[in-house]
C-alpha positions in Angstrom: 12.6 6.6 11.1 10.8 9.7 12.2 13.1 10.0 15.3 11.7 6.8 16.8 14.1 4.4 18.3 13.7 0.9 19.6 12.7 2.0 23.2 10.0 4.3 21.8 8.5 1.6 19.6 8.5 -0.9 22.5 6.6 1.6 24.6 4.1 2.2 21.8 3.6 -1.5 21.4 3.0 -2.0 25.1 0.5 0.8 25.3 -1.4 -0.7 22.2 -1.3 -4.1 23.9 -2.8 -2.6 27.1 -5.5 -0.7 25.2 -6.7 -3.3 22.7 -5.6 -6.6 24.3 -3.6 -9.4 22.7 -6.6 -11.0 20.9 -7.4 -7.8 19.0 -4.0 -6.8 17.8 -3.8 -9.3 14.9 -7.3 -8.2 13.8 -6.3 -4.5 13.8 -3.1 -5.3 11.9 -4.9 -7.2 9.2 -7.5 -4.4 8.9 -4.7 -1.8 8.5 -3.0 -4.0 5.9 -6.2 -4.4 3.8 -6.8 -0.6 4.0 -3.3 0.1 2.7 -3.6 -2.5 -0.1 -7.0 -1.0 -1.2 -5.6 2.5 -1.2 -2.6 1.5 -3.3 -4.9 -0.3 -5.7 -7.3 2.7 -6.0 -4.4 5.0 -6.7 -3.0 2.9 -9.6 -6.4 2.2 -11.3 -8.0 4.7 -13.6 -11.4 6.1 -12.4 -14.4 3.9 -13.2 -16.8 6.7 -13.8 -16.4 9.2 -16.7 -17.4 12.6 -15.5 -16.7 14.5 -18.7 -19.7 16.6 -19.7 -21.7 15.3 -22.7 -21.0 18.5 -24.7 -17.2 18.0 -24.5 -17.6 14.3 -25.5 -19.5 15.3 -28.6 -17.0 18.0 -29.5 -14.1 15.6 -29.1 -15.9 13.0 -31.2 -16.7 15.5 -34.0 -13.1 16.8 -34.0 -11.8 13.3 -34.3 -14.1 12.6 -37.2 -13.1 15.7 -39.0 -9.4 14.8 -38.7 -10.0 11.4 -40.1 -11.7 12.8 -43.2 
């Protein structure tokens, strides 16, 4: 796992504990988890805003109508 063993992970956890304190670590973890969930959700969903220029929309609509005739 990226060349990190158990001793390195323990050192990182101790440093994070010293910097942020025990009361803030769960808060930080939940924030990171929510960010990851939102990122995955946004990647899977189609875009909400259609940015296709109006001219191309009209051309596509006209082409579809011609094919159906």
